C-alpha atoms as one frame of an Amber mdcrd trajectory, in Angstrom:
protein
  -0.003   0.035   0.063   1.251   3.518  -0.736   0.112   6.854   0.554  -0.898
   9.636  -1.956  -2.692  12.853  -1.584  -5.820  13.865  -3.640  -6.001  17.224
  -5.146  -8.307  18.325  -2.065  -5.258  17.530   0.117  -6.944  14.309   1.485
  -4.547  11.607   2.190  -5.550   8.087   0.833  -3.911   4.833   0.810  -3.772
   2.917  -2.553  -3.076  -0.777  -2.989   0.062  -0.705  -5.225  -0.548  -4.218
  -6.506  -3.787  -2.893  -8.257  -2.168  -0.041 -10.121  -2.274  -0.574 -13.819
  -0.607   2.613 -14.978   0.167   6.124 -13.920   0.164   9.150 -16.237   0.592
  12.866 -16.242  -2.430  14.607 -17.732  -0.996  17.286 -16.547  -2.112  16.191
 -13.022  -1.062  12.688 -11.986  -3.630  10.122 -12.756  -3.533   6.547 -11.189
  -5.601   3.989 -12.996  -6.320   0.844 -11.135  -6.980  -2.607 -12.624 -10.682
  -2.153 -11.792 -10.814   0.830 -14.022 -11.238   3.445 -11.101  -9.035   6.318
 -11.701  -7.502   8.680  -8.918  -6.106  12.102  -9.541  -3.463  12.831  -7.118
  -1.117  15.792  -6.130   2.192  13.780  -6.325   4.143  13.962  -9.499   4.406
  10.584 -11.476   7.996  10.055 -10.554   7.032  10.250  -6.761   4.217   7.683
  -7.319   6.549   5.380  -9.156   9.268   5.691  -6.415   6.678   4.844  -3.796
   5.530   1.742  -5.630   9.193   0.645  -6.042   9.865   1.151  -2.392   6.665
  -0.758  -1.400   7.791  -3.728  -3.611  11.315  -3.706  -2.202   9.785  -3.888
   1.308   7.675  -6.815   0.240  10.572  -8.447  -1.537   8.995  -8.144  -5.002
  11.704  -6.120  -6.522  15.138  -7.338  -7.953  17.805  -6.560  -5.593  15.651
  -6.540  -2.419  16.901  -8.627   0.517  13.942 -10.975   0.281  14.348 -11.532
  -3.434  18.012 -12.474  -3.043  17.126 -14.903  -0.085  14.862 -16.968  -2.448
């Protein structure tokens, strides 16, 4: 799960596993596998970095400690 901020400054938690793609339109739009779209204040690069950090913590990213142990 990653924390992002809606444009109205409300913080929400998004299941990073359900993100299909992230785009700048010019605001950052996160599209989930369900088709739901979320517009957030963070730039695309920040959202991507948070997803990578999440996956590293879960051992789902090459180079993570958990990935090397398996």
